[in-house]
C-alpha positions in Angstrom: -33.5 12.8 99.2 -32.3 13.0 95.6 -28.7 13.6 94.6 -29.5 17.3 93.8 -31.3 17.7 97.1 -28.3 16.4 99.0 -26.1 19.1 97.6 -26.2 22.6 99.0 -23.9 25.6 98.6 -21.1 25.9 101.1 -19.5 29.2 101.9 -16.1 28.0 103.1 -13.3 27.3 100.6 -12.8 23.6 100.1 -16.4 22.5 100.2 -19.0 23.5 97.7 -21.3 20.5 98.0 -22.5 18.5 101.1 -24.1 15.1 101.4 -27.0 14.5 103.8 -28.3 11.1 104.5 -28.7 8.1 102.2 -32.1 8.4 100.8 -34.2 8.6 104.0 -36.6 11.3 105.0 -34.5 13.9 106.9 -37.5 15.0 109.0 -37.7 11.5 110.5 -34.0 11.4 111.3 -33.3 15.0 112.1 -31.8 14.0 115.5 -29.2 11.8 113.6 -28.2 14.4 111.0 -24.7 15.1 112.3 -23.8 11.4 112.1 -25.4 11.0 108.7 -23.7 14.1 107.2 -21.1 13.0 104.7 -19.1 14.0 101.7 -19.3 12.6 98.1 -16.6 12.0 95.5 -17.9 15.1 93.7 -16.8 17.1 96.7 -13.2 16.0 96.6 -11.8 18.7 94.2 -13.0 21.3 96.8 -11.9 19.5 100.0 -8.1 20.1 99.8 -8.2 23.3 102.1 -10.4 21.5 104.6 -8.1 18.4 104.7 -5.1 20.6 105.2 -6.7 22.5 108.0 -7.9 19.2 109.6 -4.4 17.7 109.4 -2.7 20.6 111.1 -5.5 20.7 113.8 -4.9 17.0 114.4 -1.1 17.5 114.6 -1.6 20.3 117.2 -4.0 18.2 119.3 -1.7 15.1 119.1 1.4 17.0 119.9 1.7 15.5 123.4 1.9 11.9 122.1 5.5 10.5 122.0 4.9 8.5 118.8 3.5 11.6 117.0 6.4 13.7 118.1 9.1 11.2 117.1 7.5 10.5 113.7 7.0 12.6 110.5 3.5 12.8 109.0 1.7 13.8 105.8 -1.6 13.4 104.1 -2.2 12.6 100.5 -5.3 12.5 98.3 -7.0 9.4 96.8 -4.8 9.8 93.7 -1.6 9.8 95.8 -0.8 13.5 95.4 0.5 15.6 98.3 -1.9 17.6 100.4 -0.1 18.6 103.6 2.5 17.4 106.0 6.0 17.8 107.4 8.2 19.4 104.8 10.9 16.8 105.1 8.5 14.2 103.6 7.3 16.2 100.6 10.1 15.2 98.2 9.3 11.5 98.8 5.5 11.5 98.7 4.7 14.3 96.2 4.7 11.9 93.2 2.8 9.1 95.0 5.5 6.5 94.0 6.2 5.1 97.5 5.6 1.3 97.6 3.8 1.3 101.0 1.6 4.3 99.9 0.8 2.5 96.6 -0.2 -0.6 98.4 -2.6 1.3 100.7 -4.2 3.0 97.7 -4.5 -0.1 95.6 -5.7 -2.5 98.4 -7.8 0.2 100.2 -6.3 -1.1 103.5 -3.6 0.0 106.0 -0.1 -0.9 104.8 3.3 -0.8 106.6 6.9 -1.4 105.5 10.5 -0.3 105.6 12.3 2.2 103.4 15.9 1.2 103.3 17.2 3.7 100.8 15.0 6.8 100.4 14.3 7.3 104.1 17.2 5.6 105.7 15.5 2.4 106.8 12.6 4.1 108.6 9.2 2.6 109.1 6.5 3.8 106.6 2.8 3.3 107.4 -0.1 4.4 105.2 -3.7 4.3 106.5 -6.6 5.1 104.1 -9.4 7.4 105.3 -12.9 6.4 104.2 -16.2 8.3 104.1 -18.8 7.6 106.8 -21.7 6.1 104.8 -20.4 4.9 101.5 -17.0 3.8 102.7 -15.3 5.7 99.8 -11.6 6.4 100.0 -10.9 10.2 100.1 -7.4 10.5 101.6 -4.4 8.6 103.1 -2.5 9.4 106.3 1.2 8.5 106.1 3.7 8.2 109.1 7.4 7.8 108.9 8.8 6.6 112.3 12.3 5.8 113.5 13.8 2.5 112.3 14.0 1.1 115.9 10.2 1.2 116.3 8.3 -2.1 115.9 6.5 -2.2 112.6 3.2 -3.4 114.2 3.3 -0.8 116.8 3.9 1.9 114.2 1.0 0.5 112.2 -1.3 0.5 115.2 -0.4 4.0 116.2 -0.9 5.3 112.7 -4.3 3.7 112.5 -5.2 5.4 115.8 -3.9 8.7 114.5 -6.0 8.2 111.3 -9.2 7.8 113.4 -8.4 11.0 115.3 -7.6 12.8 112.0 -10.9 11.6 110.5 -12.7 12.9 113.6 -11.0 16.3 113.2 -12.0 16.4 109.6 -15.7 15.6 110.1 -15.8 18.0 113.1 -14.7 20.8 110.8 -17.0 19.6 108.0 -20.0 19.6 110.3 -19.1 23.1 111.5 -19.2 24.3 108.0 -22.5 22.7 107.4 -24.0 24.2 110.5 -22.6 27.6 109.6 -24.1 27.4 106.2 -27.5 26.4 107.6 -27.3 29.3 110.0 -26.6 31.6 107.1 -29.5 30.2 105.2 -31.9 30.6 108.1 -30.6 34.1 108.8 -31.1 35.0 105.1 -34.6 33.5 105.1 -35.5 35.5 108.2 -34.1 38.6 106.6 -36.1 38.0 103.5 -39.3 37.4 105.5 -38.7 40.7 107.4 -38.0 42.5 104.1 -41.2 41.1 102.5 -43.2 42.2 105.5 -41.7 45.7 105.6 -42.1 46.1 101.8 -45.7 44.8 101.8 -46.8 47.2 104.4 -44.9 50.0 102.8 -46.3 49.4 99.3 -49.8 49.1 100.8 -49.4 52.6 102.4 -47.9 53.9 99.2 -50.9 52.8 97.0 -53.2 54.5 99.5 -51.6 57.8 98.6 -53.0 60.0 95.8 -51.3 63.1 96.9 -47.7 63.8 95.7 -46.6 65.3 99.1 -48.1 62.3 100.9 -45.9 60.0 98.8 -42.8 61.9 99.6 -43.6 62.1 103.3 -44.2 58.3 103.4 -40.9 57.3 101.8 -38.9 59.6 104.2 -40.8 58.5 107.3 -40.4 54.8 106.3 -36.6 55.0 105.7 -36.1 57.0 109.0 -38.2 54.4 110.8 -35.9 51.6 109.5 -32.6 53.6 110.1 -33.3 56.3 112.7 -29.6 57.2 113.0 -29.2 57.8 109.3 -29.2 61.2 107.6 -31.9 61.1 105.0 -32.8 63.7 102.3 -34.9 63.5 99.2 -33.7 65.5 96.2 -36.6 66.0 93.7 -36.4 67.4 90.2 -37.4 71.0 89.8 -40.9 70.3 88.5 -42.1 69.6 92.0 -41.7 71.9 95.0 -42.5 70.5 98.5 -42.7 72.2 101.9 -41.2 69.1 103.7 -37.9 70.1 105.3 -36.1 66.9 104.0 -37.2 67.5 100.4 -34.7 69.5 98.5 -34.5 70.7 94.8 -32.3 68.6 92.6 -29.7 71.0 91.0 -27.6 69.4 88.3 -24.1 70.9 88.8 -22.1 69.3 86.0 -18.8 70.3 87.5 -19.5 68.6 90.9 -19.3 64.9 91.7 -22.3 64.9 94.0 -23.7 61.4 94.7 -27.3 62.5 94.1 -26.3 64.2 90.8 -24.5 61.0 89.6 -27.4 58.9 90.7 -30.0 61.0 88.9 -28.0 61.2 85.7 -27.1 57.5 85.6 -30.4 56.2 87.0 -28.6 53.6 89.2 -27.9 53.1 92.9 -24.6 54.9 93.8 -22.4 54.3 96.9 -19.6 56.7 97.9 -17.3 55.8 100.8 -15.5 58.6 102.5 -12.9 56.6 104.3 -11.2 59.6 106.0 -14.5 60.6 107.6 -15.8 57.1 108.3 -19.0 58.0 106.4 -20.8 56.4 103.5 -23.2 58.2 101.1 -25.9 56.2 99.3 -27.9 57.6 96.4 -31.0 55.7 95.3 -33.0 56.8 92.2 -36.7 57.4 92.7 -38.2 56.7 89.3 -41.2 55.2 87.5 -41.9 54.1 84.0 -41.4 57.5 82.5 -38.1 58.4 84.1 -36.3 59.3 87.3 -38.0 62.0 89.4 -35.6 62.3 92.2 -32.9 60.7 94.4 -33.2 59.3 98.0 -29.9 60.4 99.7 -28.8 58.4 102.8 -25.7 59.4 104.8 -24.6 56.8 107.4 -21.4 55.9 109.3 -19.4 52.8 108.3 -20.7 50.7 111.2 -24.4 51.3 110.3 -23.5 50.7 106.6 -22.9 47.0 107.4 -26.6 46.7 108.5 -28.0 48.6 105.5 -30.2 46.6 103.1 -29.5 48.3 99.9 -31.7 46.0 97.9 -34.7 46.9 100.2 -33.9 50.6 99.9 -33.9 50.2 96.1 -37.3 48.5 96.1 -38.7 51.1 98.5 -37.5 53.9 96.1 -39.0 52.1 93.1 -42.3 51.8 94.9 -42.1 55.5 95.8 -41.3 56.4 92.2 -44.3 54.5 90.9 -46.6 56.0 93.5 -45.2 59.5 92.8 -45.8 59.0 89.1 -49.4 57.8 89.7 -50.1 60.7 92.1 -48.6 63.1 89.6 -50.7 61.8 86.8 -53.8 62.0 88.9 -53.0 65.7 89.8 -52.3 66.5 86.2 -55.4 65.0 84.6 -57.2 68.4 84.4 -54.0 70.1 83.2 -53.6 67.5 80.5 -57.2 68.2 79.2 -56.3 71.9 79.1 -53.1 71.1 77.2 -54.9 69.0 74.7 -57.3 71.9 74.0 -54.3 74.2 73.5 -52.6 71.7 71.2 -55.8 71.3 69.1 -56.2 75.0 68.7 -52.6 75.5 67.9 -52.7 72.7 65.3 -55.7 74.2 63.6 -54.2 77.6 63.3 -50.8 76.3 62.1 -52.4 74.3 59.4 -54.2 77.4 58.0 -50.9 78.5 56.4 -48.6 76.8 53.9 -45.9 79.4 54.1 -42.9 78.5 56.2 -42.2 82.1 57.3 -45.8 82.5 58.5 -45.7 79.2 60.4 -42.4 80.0 62.2 -43.7 83.5 63.2 -47.0 82.2 64.5 -45.3 79.4 66.4 -42.9 81.9 68.0 -45.8 84.0 69.3 -47.9 81.1 70.5 -45.1 79.3 72.4 -44.2 82.5 74.2 -47.8 83.1 75.2 -48.7 79.5 76.2 -45.5 78.8 78.2 -45.2 82.4 79.5 -41.6 82.7 78.2 -39.8 86.0 77.6 -37.9 84.9 74.5 -38.4 82.3 71.8 -35.9 81.4 69.2 -36.6 79.0 66.3 -33.6 77.7 64.3 -33.7 75.7 61.1 -30.9 73.8 59.4 -29.9 75.7 56.2 -28.3 73.1 53.8 -26.9 75.8 51.5 -25.2 77.7 54.4 -24.3 74.6 56.3 -25.5 75.8 59.7 -28.5 76.6 61.9 -30.3 79.7 60.8 -32.5 81.8 63.1 -35.7 81.8 61.2 -37.8 83.5 64.0 -36.8 85.2 67.2 -38.3 88.1 69.2 -34.7 89.0 70.0 -34.5 90.9 66.7 -30.7 91.2 66.7 -30.4 87.4 66.2 -32.9 87.1 63.3 -31.3 85.6 60.2 -28.1 84.8 62.1 -26.5 81.5 61.1 -24.6 79.4 63.6 -22.5 76.3 63.2 -24.4 73.1 63.8 -22.3 72.2 66.9 -22.3 75.7 68.5 -23.7 76.2 72.0 -26.9 74.9 73.5 -28.7 74.7 70.2 -25.8 72.5 68.9 -26.2 70.1 71.9 -29.9 69.7 71.3 -29.5 69.4 67.5 -26.8 66.7 67.7 -28.1 64.7 70.7 -31.7 64.9 69.3 -32.8 65.2 72.9 -34.6 68.0 74.7 -32.8 70.1 77.3 -33.8 72.0 80.4 -31.6 74.5 82.3 -32.5 76.0 85.7 -29.6 78.3 86.1 -27.5 79.0 83.0 -24.7 80.8 84.9 -24.2 77.9 87.3 -24.8 74.9 85.0 -23.6 76.3 81.7 -23.1 73.2 79.7 -22.2 75.3 76.6 -22.3 78.9 75.4 -25.4 80.6 74.1 -25.8 84.0 72.4 -29.5 83.9 73.2 -29.0 83.4 76.9 -26.2 85.9 77.2 -27.6 88.7 75.2 -31.1 88.5 76.8 -29.8 87.9 80.4 -31.8 84.7 80.7 -31.2 82.1 83.4 -33.8 79.4 82.6 -34.3 77.6 79.4 -36.1 74.7 77.8 -35.2 73.5 74.3 -36.2 70.7 72.1 -35.3 69.5 68.6 -37.7 70.4 65.8 -38.3 67.1 64.0 -39.9 66.9 60.5 -40.8 63.5 59.0 -38.6 61.8 61.6 -35.5 63.9 60.8 -34.2 66.7 63.1 -34.5 69.9 61.0 -33.9 72.5 63.7 -34.2 73.6 67.4 -36.7 75.6 69.4 -35.5 77.4 72.5 -37.5 79.2 75.2 -35.9 81.3 77.9 -36.7 83.4 80.9 -34.6 85.7 83.1 -35.8 84.0 86.4 -33.9 81.0 87.7 -35.8 77.7 88.0 -38.6 79.2 86.0 -39.7 76.3 83.7 -41.3 73.2 85.2 -41.4 69.6 84.0 -44.9 70.3 82.8 -43.6 73.2 80.6 -40.8 70.9 79.4 -43.2 68.2 78.4 -45.7 70.5 76.8 -43.1 72.1 74.7 -42.2 68.7 73.3 -45.8 68.0 72.5 -46.3 71.4 70.8 -43.1 71.1 68.9 -44.2 67.8 67.3 -47.3 69.6 65.9 -45.2 72.5 64.7 -43.0 69.9 63.0 -46.0 68.5 61.2 -47.0 72.0 60.0 -43.5 72.6 58.8 -43.5 69.3 57.0 -46.8 70.0 55.3 -45.6 73.4 54.1 -42.3 71.8 52.9 -44.3 69.1 51.2 -46.5 71.7 49.5 -43.4 73.5 48.2 -41.9 70.3 47.0 -45.1 69.3 45.2 -45.1 72.6 43.4 -41.5 72.1 42.5 -42.1 68.6 41.3 -45.1 69.8 39.2 -42.8 72.1 37.3 -40.1 69.4 36.9 -39.6 66.4 34.7 -39.0 63.5 37.1 -36.4 61.7 34.9 -34.2 64.5 33.8 -34.8 67.0 36.6 -35.3 69.7 33.9 -38.3 72.0 33.9 -41.6 70.7 32.4 -42.8 72.0 29.1 -45.7 74.0 30.6 -43.3 75.8 32.9 -41.0 76.7 30.0 -44.0 78.2 28.1 -45.0 80.3 31.2 -41.4 81.4 31.7 -40.9 82.6 28.1 -44.2 84.5 28.3 -42.9 86.3 31.4 -39.5 87.0 29.8 -41.1 88.5 26.7 -42.9 90.9 28.9 -39.7 92.4 30.3 -36.7 91.5 28.1 -35.7 93.1 24.7 -34.6 89.7 23.1 -34.2 86.0 23.7 -33.3 82.8 22.0 -34.5 79.2 22.0 -32.5 76.0 21.4 -34.3 72.8 20.7 -32.0 69.8 21.2 -32.7 66.3 19.9 -30.7 63.1 20.5 -29.7 61.6 17.2 -31.1 58.1 16.4 -32.4 57.7 20.0 -34.7 54.9 18.9 -31.7 52.9 17.8 -30.0 53.5 21.2 -33.1 52.1 22.9 -33.3 49.2 20.6 -29.6 48.4 21.0 -29.0 49.0 24.7 -32.5 48.9 26.1 -34.8 51.6 27.5 -33.0 51.7 30.9 -29.7 52.6 29.2 -31.7 55.1 27.0 -33.0 56.8 30.1 -29.4 57.0 31.4 -28.3 58.7 28.1 -31.2 61.1 28.4 -30.1 62.0 31.9 -26.5 62.4 30.8 -27.4 64.8 28.1 -29.7 66.8 30.4 -26.8 67.1 32.9 -24.5 68.4 30.2 -27.1 71.0 29.2 -27.6 72.2 32.8 -23.8 72.6 33.3 -23.3 74.4 30.0 -25.7 77.3 30.5 -26.2 80.2 32.8 -28.1 80.1 36.1 -30.7 82.4 34.6 -31.3 80.2 31.5 -34.3 77.8 31.6 -33.7 74.2 30.5 -36.7 71.9 29.9 -37.8 68.6 28.5 -39.8 69.4 25.4 -41.0 65.8 24.9 -39.5 62.3 24.4 -35.8 62.8 23.5 -36.3 66.4 22.6 -34.9 69.0 25.1 -35.1 72.8 25.0 -33.3 75.7 26.5 -34.5 79.3 26.6 -31.8 82.0 26.9 -33.2 85.4 28.1 -31.4 88.4 26.6 -29.1 86.5 24.2 -29.0 86.8 20.4 -28.3 84.3 17.7 -24.5 84.5 17.8 -24.2 84.0 21.5 -26.8 81.2 21.4 -24.9 79.4 18.7 -21.9 79.3 21.0 -23.9 77.8 23.8 -25.4 75.2 21.4 -22.0 74.3 20.0 -20.7 73.8 23.6 -23.6 71.5 24.3 -23.1 69.6 21.0 -19.4 69.1 21.5 -19.7 68.0 25.1 -22.4 65.5 24.3 -20.3 63.9 21.6 -17.3 63.7 24.0 -18.8 62.8 27.4 -21.7 60.5 26.9 -21.4 56.7 27.4 -22.4 55.1 25.1 -21.5 57.8 22.6 -24.4 59.7 21.1 -24.7 63.0 19.3 -27.3 65.7 19.3 -28.8 68.0 16.6 -29.9 71.6 17.5 -32.3 74.0 16.1 -32.2 77.7 17.1 -34.8 80.5 16.9 -34.8 84.0 18.3 -37.0 87.1 18.9 -36.2 90.7 19.7 -38.0 94.0 20.3 -37.8 95.0 16.6 -39.9 92.1 15.4 -43.6 92.0 15.6 -44.8 90.2 18.7 -43.8 86.6 18.3 -45.8 83.9 20.2 -44.2 81.1 22.1 -45.7 78.6 19.7 -44.2 80.4 16.8 -40.8 80.5 18.5 -40.9 76.8 19.0 -42.2 76.1 15.5 -39.3 77.9 13.9 -36.7 76.2 16.2 -38.3 72.9 15.4 -38.0 73.5 11.6 -34.4 74.4 12.1 -33.9 71.1 14.0 -35.6 69.2 11.2 -33.2 70.6 8.7 -30.2 69.7 11.0 -31.3 66.1 11.2 -32.0 65.8 7.5 -28.6 67.3 6.6 -26.5 64.7 8.4 -27.2 65.1 12.2 -24.7 66.2 14.9 -25.0 69.8 13.8 -26.6 73.1 14.6 -29.0 75.0 12.3 -30.3 78.5 12.9 -33.8 79.5 11.6 -33.7 81.1 8.2 -33.5 84.9 8.2 -36.7 85.3 6.2 -38.6 83.2 8.6 -37.5 85.3 11.6 -38.8 88.5 10.1 
């Protein structure tokens, strides 16, 4: 055998590697194996406890011999360090500096001598102990006998004692090896039995295509293995069974039930009730898509020692996979029906690009498809900083705004995970105005995701307990994803319209929007003014600092304009570095004040410093109808005059031109 093959794990402290044979085939010499069993030098660091036990066993067995009784004894390792012995000798042999002991270690042979000073002239004998096969030194037995004892006799008696000690050591060593072999064989038999049980069990499981058949099989198999155990199977509420040992899994958040913890954590749980002498075991029954239930086993402490928890776990895993397959088989027709529903819903949702219409239609369809009594759709309102009820058939909640972390909706919004409640009054993970004001007990809720971002929450409720099933829960998530797509399309359409009316660089309105807005204002207002703003020597700014810095200046000036006017005023990019602001209902004097505020702030706040020139024109109800083109032309002429007369100034259209 190779060196690696000769080493096997040992369970007893003091020996972690065993040596078997010397290179011969163990099958041919199996009858000789106890004599061939030996230790190696690599075992020595772990042999101290075994040497100590062997020494005291030898001392006990030799207690009737006169020489042993009259002498003091100890055993040291191959380095000369103390291992065990009579306490009176420890101060003299702990350091390994005794001459006789050193002689035995160096010469690898028995040594004897007198100790005149340290031990009062007593005889000291040191006999090395060698391994069986390789004759390697692994310990030294030391005796200290009375001074009157003949030195040769002391040496002979110590050598005899060493042989007996070595026999005691190897007897214990062989016992450990046999014990380890027995454990290995027991473990192998246990594994073979486990494989046989599991093979037959999985074979029966795969033959099941009925959900109730799967549940019955796992219960019968566990009871067959452990007939004295109390076995129950807690299944999530989406499946109801007539089997007496199948119970609904109710998630009581305030209770520390083993099956609840097992279901929530998805791992095997053991709870020992020492005062009752009982042990509860919870094993999750799950498949690839999640945990469907918990196998709950209640046994006494004695039976617990015989339980194979790993086998239980594998049986539960097989049951979960079989349950999942059977469930999928049963749901095939249902899924086809759901796909048809989703397709029809998607087509109808995409017919509208108005968010209010989409929310209202989704509310009606979800209540109808899932047979819910109430539906509430909430959307995150950035301006109000909360979740706004955008559609709800509980009319008293419509347009209400709740904080983002409030109640059940807050849990779903922040966790980004769907939620199902079977009994609100018992489970009650958080408050809910919807549940309380409608008297609802059951609820399913899911986050409303738009373009990968949670934008709201959809909640469906019913007054009956345990009303919604896992199928409802899953279907709601599928439908909500399509509602999210419709909401995203509507939002994108609104954003496209907004972007079409905006200049991308400055975020001001586009020129065509300003034209339309002035036309609309002229149809209802009695006056209005237009400011055309031009950045002075903008080409020089671009040539000096580059176009990127020029764009930055343009954005700075645009920002100053937006913060210098009223909310009702309309700022726009007229073209290039020319900007324009239309001020509904303002005359020339007030408009001049606004223009002066813009001119002054630009000169003070831009970096690098730039200035602007402004041209102003106006119209009022006393004038003949003035076209937008004429209004712009007159303001542009005033701007031209401002730039030719020194820049960084404001010029108002000439009075005769405004008539």
